[in-house]
N, C-alpha and C positions, 0 to 999 in steps of 0.2 A: 544179368541178375535175377532171378525168379524168388519169388514168394508165394505161399500158398496159403490161406486162411478156412475154419467151416459157416466164418459168416458169410455176410452180403458187404461188398463184392470179396468173392473169395480166390481170386490171382492180382499178385500185382506184379510188377514189372519197373525198371530202372534202363536206360537208352546207354548203349556203353558209348556212344558218342557224346556224351553229354558236356555241353563245355567246361560245367566241372564238378572235373568228375573228383570232388574232395567229398561234395555234397551236390549228386547227380536230385533231377528229379525225379519222382513214384509214380506210379502210375496205374490206374487198379481196372480192371474189367473183370464181369462175370460168364460161370459156364456159362448161362443160361441165355446171354445172348455176347457171344467168346468175344472182344473186340469191333463188336457191332455198338457197340457205348464205350465209352473212354473215359477215364476223370482223373484231372489234375491232385495227386492226392498231399501237395506238398515238396518240400527237399525230403529227402534220407531218414538226416538227423533227426527232424522235426517227428516224422513219422514212423522212425524206431522207439524215439517218446513213447507213447504210446504205450506200449508195450512192456509188461513185469520178463525181468528173469526170472528164473526159478525160482534163484535166492530169493528175489525180493517179495516174490508169487507166496514163499511157504513162509516167512516173515509174515506177511497181511494172515495169514491160514493162520499160524500159532497164534498172533496175537487177538485173533477171531475165538478161538476156544479156547484160549486161555481167560479171557472176559466171559465168555457163555459157561464155559463148565469150568473155571477154577482151576489153580497148578496139576 
């Protein structure tokens, strides 16, 4: 599995032969030093919890706009 982002680091990988196939370890690297430096980002479940779904993001934006500008 491969995930990328526009921040640092910008490439994330999961080893398909990880012993825990239900919650494998995520590793990261950056295009500046592709695989020259690899960081362990923890388990996939915790890693994905750092991100919002489109619905969650939309709700945060709506709440902000309502507080800022009213309904």
